[in-house]
Structures are given as C-alpha cells and as structure tokens.
N, C-alpha and C positions, 0 to 999 in steps of 0.2 A: 812554885811554878817556874819563876824566872831562874832560880838557882839550878834547875835541872836541864836548862837549854844547852850549856856547854857539854854536858855528858851525852846528849843525844845527837849532836852535830858531828858529822864526819868531815875531816879536813880535806879529803880528796873528793872533788866534784865528779870526775870520771877519769877513766884510764883508756888509752888506746895503745895496746901492746905494752911495751915496757915504759911508756911515757905516762906519768900521772899529772893531771891538771888539778891544782889546789884552788879552793874557794878564794883564798886571799889573793892569789894571782889574778883571778878573774876580776875581783873587785878593784884591785889596783889598776888593771888595764882600763876598766870602765871609768874609774875616777880620773885617771890621767887623760883619757880622751875627752871626757866631758869638760874637764877644766881647760883643756887646750882649746876646744871650740868656744867655750864661754869667754875665755880671756881674749881670744883672737877677735871675736866680735866686739868686745868691750874696748879693746885698745887699738885695734887696727881697722875697725870697720868705718863705715861712712859717718856714723854719729859717734865717733870716738870721744872719750872723755878728755884725752890729752894726746898730743902728738908723740908717738913713740917710734923709735927706730926698730927695725926688725931684729937687730942683734939684742937690744934691750928686752924685747918681748920674749925671745927664745931663752935668754938668761932667766927671766922670770919663770918661764915654763919649766926650766931645768930645776929651779929651786922648789917649785910646787910639786914636781914629780918626785924629787928627793924626799919631801915631807910626806907625800902619800906613801912612798915605799917604807919610810920609817914608821908611819902610823899603822900600815898594814902588818908590818912585822911585830910591832908592839901588841896589836890586837891578837895576832896569832899566839904570841907568848902568853897573853892574859887568858885566852880561851883554852888553849891546849897545853899550857905549862911548859 
C-alpha cells in the first residue's frame, strides 16, 4: 500500500496557463510561514523565552527557510526520482 503512493501522486498541484504550481512549493511556503509565525511568537512575543534582537531572529528564519527548502527538494528527489 505505502509503496504505491509515490506512483499515484502527481508533482503538479495545478496550472494556470503556462505556470505550474508544484506540491513541494506549496508545502515549502506553508512550512516557512508557519515557522515564521511560531518563532516570532516564541522569541519576540510578550512571553519570550529570551531577549532576541530582530536581526538575530531574521537570521534564524533565514536558516530555517533554507533548511525547509533543502528538505522539500530532498523529498521531491526521493518521491519523484
């Protein structure tokens, strides 16, 4: 059952004219936005764990987004070869 899932999934979620939107791009965007809001509340909110400067916070977000991009690309390679 599980081994057949990659064969039945289509990499393109939808197309609008010549532009195709891929599933991994959608999930990358969702992951980046959800991590941004979670980390912003955790580190810059009223009940922050530690005092962070905005520059440090956005550096962290940059690294998290880079990791999400790398993970999304590796997932694409593993599923679609």
